[in-house]
N, C-alpha and C positions, 0 to 999 in steps of 0.2 A: 567251174562244173555250174554246167546250166539247170538251174533248180524248174521240178517241174511247175503247172496250172495250180497244184494243189496245196505243195510244198508253197509257192508263193502268196495264195490263198491263206493258208496258218499262218503264214510271218506277218502279212499284213494286217489281220485277225489282233494276232499278238500283240504287235507295234501301238491299234486302237486300242485296245483293252489298258495297256502298260499306258499310254497317256492317259483315257479318264481314270484311272486308278490314281496316277500324279496331281492329276488338276482337283480330285476327290479328300486327299490326302492334303494336298496343300491347304483348302479348302477349311479342312477338321481343322486342322494347327491354329490356323489364322484366325475361325471363331474361338478357341478356347484362351489366345492371347491377348483378342479386342475383341470378344464379345460382338464381334458382326460377320455373316455371312458371307459378304460383300468383299471377295479377297483383291477387286480391281479398282477400290475405292482410291481416290485420289490421298494422297499418302498428306498435300499438304490439307485437308480438312478433317483429318484425325489432328493438325498440331492446335487446330481454330480452339481457344477457351474460352468459358464463362465464369466469372467472380459472382461471387455473393457473400455480403458484410453482415454479421448476426452481434447483436450485443447481449449481456446476459447480466441482471444487478439482483445483490442475496443484498439483503439483512443482518444484522448480529445484534445483542448486546458488549459492549467495550468489558474488556475483561482484565484491562492493566492501565496505570496513566501514571501520570506525574504532576506534582506542584512543586513550586518555588517558592521561597520565601530569602528577605534579607533578614541582618540584623546590624543595626549601626549606632554605634557610641562615638559620642566628642568627648574628648577633655584637653586641659590646659598640658597635661604631660601626653607622648605618647604609650609609655608603659602604662599607667592609667586607663587611656580611652580603650588599649588592647587588653589589660587584663578584665574592664567592665564588660567588651565583648566579646571573649572566652567567657566570663562568668555565665553571662544569658546564651549563649548558645548550647553551653553544657544544661542547663536546665532546659531547654526546652529539647534537648536532645534525647536526657531521661525522660522528659514527658511521654517525646514521643515511644521510646520502647515501653514503658508502659502502657500505653494506648497498643500495643501490638506489631507496631512498625519495627521492622530486624535492625539490627544495626548495618547491616554491607544494603541496605538499599537508601542509607542516608548518606549523599556525596554532596563532598563541598565540590562547588564547581567555580567560586574564586572569593580570594581574598584580600583585602586591600588597606591601603595604611596612608595618608596624603594630611599635610600641614595645608592649616589653613590660614590666610593673610590677612592683616587689617585691609580693608577697604577704603579708607579715610579718602575723600576724596584730594587732599592735600600731598600727599602721595602721588598725584597724578601730575599736579600744575607744579609740584618742584623738586625736579629732577634728586636734587643733593638728599633730601627724605627716601631713605629706604623702607621696602618692606617690610613690615612685623608678621614670626609668627603667632597668631596668638590663640589657636590651638589646634590640637587633631583630632582625628576623622578614622576606623576602622570599621567596616564592616567587609561583612562574609556573606555570597553567597551560598543559598543548601538546597540541593534537589533530592524530593523522595521521592522512591519509585514504589508504585502501588501494584500489589500483584492480587488485592482486591478490591475492587474500587466502591465498599462499603466504608473499605479503610478513608476514604478523601474526607467525608464530617468532622472524622476526629482527629484530621492531622491538621485542618485547618482551621476547627475552633484550639485544638492547642497552640499552634504555634499562633493566634490572637491573642490565648491570656496571658501566654510568655509576651507578649509587647514584638512577636517580630513585624516587620516591615514591605512593603513589594508582594506582599501574597499575592501569586498568581498561579491560576488552572481550574480546576483540572483540567490538563492534556489526554485523554480517555481514545485510547488506542485498542487494536488488538493484540493479542502477544503472535509469536510468529506459529504456533501451532495452528491457531484460532483462523489468522489470516491465512495459511496454505488452505485450509479446509475451502474457507471461503469461496476463496480462487478457483477451486478446482470447482463447487457448485455452478458460480459465474463465468465458468469457461462453456462447461458442459452446455447450460441455458444459452450462452451464444452459439453455440454448434446446433443446437436444435432450431435456434431461431434464424440460422443463415440457410441451414437445409430447408428452413420453410418457404424463408423468401426465392430461394433458385429454384424451387421446383412452381410457385407461385409465375415467377417472373418467364421464366422459361417457359412452361403452358402457356402462358399471354403469346408468347416473342414466336410459339411454333417450334421452338429448340429443341433438341433433342438429347438430352444429359448422360454421359459416361460416365468412370467412377471420379470417383474425385484424388487430382493427382497433387495436388499442394495443399496445409492447410498453415495461416499464418499467422500468431498469435500476437495480439497488442497488450501489451503487461498491462495488467489488472490494477486498476486505480479506487485507492479508498477514499472516502469523500468524510472525512470526520467535520459533521458540524459544530461551532464556536458553541463554547459555553462557558459564559463570563462566572464567575467567582463571586459569593456573596461575603463582601467587605469587611461588612458591620456582624461579625457572626457573634458580637457578644451582646448585644444593643441589649438593654435593662425592660422588661415588659414594664406594665404598670408594678404590678407585684414584687419589681425587683429583681426578677429570675432570668437569668442566660438564655437567648433565643439558641435551641442548636442549629448548627447549617445546616441543610437538607439540598444534597447534590443527585440529582435524577442522570442516570447514564443514558438512558434515552436506548436510540438506535444509531449506529454506523454501517454506512453501505460499500463493498466493491464490487466494482465494476467492470466484466471483461467485452473484451473485440475480438471477434474474429473473423477472418475473412477464409472461404473457400474456394478452390478453384476448381472447376471441372472439365473435364474432357468432353468433347460436343461429337457428336455422329450426327 
């Protein structure tokens, strides 16, 4: 059937309007998904990215720690050395509990007994002469967990008073809960720092930033400064009194690094 001129005009007009509507609809959909009115932009440009790295550091007072020490006894007989070591260690543990340290926070990390031989040079030059055991040494290493760093002073003074050896620490750290809290704060600072860098660099380079399409987190790193223990914890003063140990917990730091990847357009 042959269409009239009027019908052809109406059909042509309808096709044009339909095409315009389709284009407008596609542009609208493109805007909401890509934040750009330019539907015909090269897709390769959309895949270009821009990265910026930021760091954040927060500090806090350590809320836990540990101190270690050794009890060593030497005697002609193994049983005697063991008895002396046990007696000394039991005395230290009792005194530590009186000072407020819970039994569960006192842990033996190593126990060792060994013979001591004569070191006469004649043994070296005369193979006929065998070595002889002259004594035995028993040693016990103990680690004390601190949930309150104010206890460090008491532990050191008590262990020193009871003749413990090799007192080491305190190693002051953050508890898991506080470590997590500080890491979260450091990450927040790092993200803010990364965003500020990205805006500054992109503006200087004439780059238009889109949305963040990736976040990379470098594990937060705690920084624990070295704090040597005062070994001479009971040195007498001129008046004969003992000088109490004074451990200063100071501040430890946690640093986080965040890398943001932006879409550009």
